[in-house]
DOZALUM-439266 format. One record per residue (C-alpha): residue number from 1; residue in one letter; y, x, z. Coordinates in steps of 0.02 Angstrom, whole numbers, plus 32768, in hexadecimal, padded with zeros to 4 digits. Example, Ala and Ser with C-alpha at 12.3 -4.5 7.8 and 13.67 -1.06 7.14 Angstrom:
! DOZALUM-439266
   pos   code   north   east     up
     1      A    7F1F   8267   8186
     2      S    7FCB   82AC   8165
END
This chain:
! DOZALUM-439266
   pos   code   north   east     up
     1      M    405D   C701   7ACF
     2      S    402F   C64A   7AE1
     3      G    3F8B   C635   7B3E
     4      Q    3F82   C6E7   7B7E
     5      V    3F57   C701   7C35
     6      A    3FCB   C770   7C9A
     7      V    3FBA   C7B8   7D49
     8      V    4061   C7E2   7D99
     9      T    4070   C83F   7E3E
    10      G    4107   C822   7EAC
    11      G    4130   C78A   7E43
    12      A    417D   C71B   7EC8
    13      H    4219   C782   7EE9
    14      G    42A1   C7DE   7E8B
    15      F    4280   C81A   7DDB
    16      G    41CE   C7DB   7DE8
    17      Q    420B   C727   7DE9
    18      H    4266   C745   7D46
    19      V    41CE   C796   7CF9
    20      V    4161   C703   7D2C
    21      A    41DE   C687   7CE3
    22      A    41ED   C6E7   7C3F
    23      L    4131   C6F4   7C29
    24      A    4116   C63D   7C56
    25      E    419C   C603   7BDD
    26      A    4147   C66C   7B57
    27      G    40A8   C608   7B74
    28      A    4046   C67C   7BE6
    29      R    3FD4   C63F   7C70
    30      L    3FF3   C69F   7D10
    31      V    3FA7   C6DE   7DB0
    32      V    402F   C71D   7E25
    33      T    4014   C782   7EC1
    34      G    4081   C7BA   7F52
    35      R    4087   C7CA   800E
    36      D    40FF   C73B   8033
    37      D    409B   C699   8044
    38      A    4138   C62D   804E
    39      A    4182   C67A   7FB1
    40      L    40DE   C661   7F54
    41      T    40DC   C5AA   7F8B
    42      D    418D   C593   7F4C
    43      L    415D   C5E4   7EA7
    44      S    40C7   C570   7E95
    45      R    4137   C4D9   7EAE
    46      A    41B6   C518   7E30
    47      A    412C   C53C   7DB3
    48      H    40E6   C48D   7DC7
    49      S    4192   C441   7DA9
    50      A    41AB   C4AE   7D0F
    51      G    4100   C486   7CC9
    52      W    40C3   C53A   7CD1
    53      S    400B   C566   7CDE
    54      L    400F   C5D3   7D7A
    55      V    3FAA   C5F8   7E14
    56      T    3FD2   C66D   7EA5
    57      Q    3F6C   C6E0   7F14
    58      A    3FB5   C732   7FAF
    59      G    3F8B   C7E6   7FD5
    60      D    3FC5   C89A   7FE6
    61      V    3FC3   C905   7F49
    62      R    3F8D   C99B   7FB0
    63      D    3EE4   C949   7FCC
    64      Q    3E5D   C959   7F46
    65      A    3E0F   C8B7   7F85
    66      T    3EB2   C85D   7F5E
    67      A    3EB8   C8A3   7EAE
    68      T    3E03   C872   7E8F
    69      A    3E1E   C7C3   7ED6
    70      V    3EB9   C7A4   7E6B
    71      V    3E62   C7DA   7DCB
    72      D    3DC9   C773   7DFA
    73      R    3E3B   C6DE   7E16
    74      A    3E82   C6F3   7D68
    75      V    3DD5   C6FA   7D19
    76      E    3D95   C666   7D7E
    77      T    3E2F   C5FC   7D59
    78      F    3E5B   C62E   7CA7
    79      G    3DC4   C68E   7C67
    80      R    3E15   C737   7C46
    81      V    3EA4   C7B1   7C63
    82      D    3F12   C7E5   7BD1
    83      V    3FAA   C82B   7C2B
    84      L    3FC9   C888   7CCE
    85      V    407B   C8A0   7D0A
    86      N    4083   C91A   7D9C
    87      N    412B   C8E2   7DE0
    88      A    4111   C8ED   7E9D
    89      G    4175   C97B   7EE7
    90      I    41E4   C9B5   7F74
    91      T    427A   CA29   7F7D
    92      G    423E   CA91   800D
    93      P    42B2   CAE5   808B
    94      I    435F   CB1D   8056
    95      G    43A0   CBC4   8093
    96      P    4378   CC7E   808D
    97      T    42BF   CC9D   8073
    98      W    42B0   CD05   8111
    99      E    4303   CC7F   817D
   100      V    42AE   CBDD   8148
   101      D    420E   CBA2   819A
   102      S    4179   CBF2   8142
   103      D    410C   CB57   8154
   104      D    4194   CAEB   8106
   105      W    41A3   CB6B   807A
   106      W    40E8   CB67   8058
   107      Q    40E4   CAA9   805C
   108      A    414B   CAAA   7FBC
   109      M    40C1   CB11   7F6B
   110      E    403D   CA9A   7FAC
   111      V    4093   C9FE   7F6A
   112      N    40E1   CA3E   7EC9
   113      A    4060   CABA   7E8C
   114      H    3FBC   CA93   7EE3
   115      G    3FD6   C9D8   7ED6
   116      S    3FEE   C9E7   7E1A
   117      L    3F51   CA50   7E0C
   118      L    3EE8   C9D3   7E6E
   119      F    3F19   C941   7E00
   120      I    3EFE   C9A8   7D62
   121      R    3E4F   C9D3   7D9E
   122      A    3E2A   C91C   7DC3
   123      A    3E6F   C8D7   7D1F
   124      L    3E36   C959   7CA1
   125      P    3D7C   C92C   7C9E
   126      V    3DA9   C877   7C76
   127      M    3E21   C8AE   7BED
   128      T    3DAC   C92D   7B9F
   129      D    3D1D   C8AE   7B9B
   130      R    3D8E   C841   7B2F
   131      G    3DC6   C8D4   7AC5
   132      G    3E7E   C8D2   7AEE
   133      G    3F0D   C8B3   7B66
   134      T    3FB7   C8EE   7BA0
   135      I    3FEA   C945   7C41
   136      V    40A3   C94E   7C6B
   137      N    40D4   C9BA   7CFF
   138      I    4184   C997   7D3C
   139      V    41D2   CA40   7D5F
   140      S    4280   CA8B   7D68
   141      S    42E8   CB13   7D19
   142      A    42E6   CB5B   7DC9
   143      G    4237   CB96   7D9F
   144      R    4279   CBFA   7D0B
   145      R    4304   CC58   7D62
   146      R    4335   CC8E   7E10
   147      F    4374   CC05   7E83
   148      P    43B2   CC56   7F24
   149      H    439D   CBF1   7FC4
   150      L    4321   CB7C   7F6E
   151      S    4299   CBFE   7F5A
   152      A    4208   CB8B   7F8C
   153      Y    423C   CB0E   7F07
   154      S    425A   CB95   7E85
   155      V    41B7   CBF2   7EA3
   156      S    414C   CB55   7EAB
   157      K    4195   CB12   7E08
   158      A    417C   CBBC   7DB7
   159      A    40C6   CBB1   7DEA
   160      V    40B4   CB07   7D97
   161      I    4106   CB47   7CF7
   162      K    408E   CBDB   7CF0
   163      L    3FFC   CB66   7D16
   164      G    402E   CAFF   7C7E
   165      E    4039   CB98   7C0E
   166      N    3F8B   CBD4   7C3D
   167      L    3F40   CB26   7C3B
   168      G    3F88   CB02   7B90
   169      R    3F2F   CB99   7B46
   170      E    3E8D   CB6F   7BA0
   171      L    3E90   CABB   7B62
   172      A    3EB3   CAEF   7AB0
   173      T    3E2C   CB75   7AB0
   174      A    3DAD   CAF8   7AF0
   175      G    3DE0   CA78   7A6D
   176      T    3DFC   C9F0   7AEE
   177      G    3E84   C990   7A93
   178      V    3EE9   C98E   7B35
   179      S    3F9F   C9C8   7B34
   180      V    4003   CA04   7BC9
   181      F    40BF   CA15   7BDC
   182      S    4135   CA53   7C62
   183      L    41D0   C9E5   7C58
   184      H    4277   CA0D   7CA9
   185      P    42CE   C962   7CB1
   186      G    4378   C9B0   7CD3
   187      V    43EF   C999   7D64
   188      L    43D9   C8E0   7D86
   189      R    447F   C8A0   7DC7
   190      D    4437   C7FA   7E01
   191      S    438C   C82D   7E43
   192      G    4324   C8B0   7E9A
   193      I    436A   C94E   7EE7
   194      A    441A   C938   7EA5
   195      R    442C   C88A   7EED
   196      D    43E7   C8C1   7F95
   197      L    445C   C956   7F9E
   198      L    44F5   C8EE   7F73
   199      R    44D7   C86E   7FFC
   200      G    4557   C87F   8085
   201      D    4599   C91E   80D3
   202      H    452B   C9B3   80FE
   203      L    4540   CA20   8196
   204      D    44C7   CAA6   815F
   205      R    4526   CB27   80F7
   206      W    4496   CB40   807E
   207      L    448C   CA86   805B
   208      V    4548   CA86   8040
   209      K    4539   CB15   7FC5
   210      T    44AA   CAC5   7F64
   211      A    4501   CA1C   7F5E
   212      G    459B   CA73   7F1A
   213      W    4533   CABC   7E8C
   214      V    44F0   CA0E   7E63
   215      R    45A0   C9C6   7E60
   216      E    45D6   CA4F   7DE8
   217      Q    4545   CA28   7D73
   218      I    4579   C971   7D71
   219      R    4632   C999   7D5D
   220      T    4613   CA09   7CC6
   221      G    45A1   C98D   7C6F
   222      R    44FF   C9EA   7C90
   223      S    44A2   C957   7CDB
   224      V    443F   C8C3   7C9A
   225      E    4414   C813   7CD2
   226      A    4363   C802   7D12
   227      A    4339   C770   7CA0
   228      V    436A   C7D8   7C09
   229      A    4303   C86D   7C45
   230      A    426C   C7FB   7C5E
   231      Q    426C   C7D6   7BA4
   232      A    423E   C88D   7B87
   233      V    419E   C871   7BEB
   234      V    4171   C7DF   7B79
   235      A    4196   C84A   7AE0
   236      L    411E   C8D2   7B19
   237      C    4092   C850   7B1E
   238      T    40A3   C820   7A67
   239      G    404F   C8BA   7A1F
   240      E    40EC   C8F1   79C5
   241      F    40FD   C98C   7A34
   242      D    4045   C9BD   7A3F
   243      A    4063   CA5D   79DB
   244      S    40CB   CA98   7A70
   245      S    4040   CA7D   7AEE
   246      G    404E   CAF7   7B7F
   247      S    410A   CB07   7B6A
   248      Y    419C   CAF2   7BE0
   249      L    4211   CA71   7B94
   250      E    42BE   CA37   7BC8
   251      V    42ED   C981   7BBC
   252      G    437A   C9A2   7B40
   253      D    4305   C9F8   7AC7
   254      V    4289   C968   7ACC
   255      L    430D   C8E2   7AB5
   256      A    4361   C945   7A2A
   257      Q    42BD   C952   79CB
   258      L    42A5   C898   79DE
   259      G    434F   C879   7992
   260      S    4338   C8F1   7901
END
């Protein structure tokens, strides 16, 4: 994907950092957005030291103006947008659905689902004008099955998966040349939610329960390193998986196809 231009949301923290590094090492030019100015500054310095072609733009994914500004920055700086990785996301509150704060619950929908939609709406016109592109929505298997006590996360990721299914058919019917994928990167033992849950001791019983589930996934070999999972994002941008546009894909399936 040398020379392609990628927009990555939430790229200064967690799994996003690994996605940015994988895309940059594959030759992509990047525009990275997030809410943490200090983290974006650190990323810019690291990118400069590594020789990556990367610019950053601070903003909140829940704001259409942010999405538009980030895409405009990509066009102004690099002339186009070939890839959008909707990585920004939050876990939301942990606990019984009827006990957690409803505003906190809805915020997960705003960030995970609405934020993805806003960036898709901003990037698609640029992609379709060029006759092609790739959208990768980072989702979770929690959106494919029930996940008690993490209902905001589960429901919001399910919404993103269904968005990808519908969008994939719409894009194909319109002959846009744009592909969309919902990628579950797996339980990341060194990044994201798993890392946050495993930090220190938790007093809240629901956090304790969820952290225990994560530990069991790691103990039984059902986890993956973030840097390895990020290679699946790169793979989806090569065109090799375009026949599966609109699909939910798990990291193991993508990596296995690469190795076959």
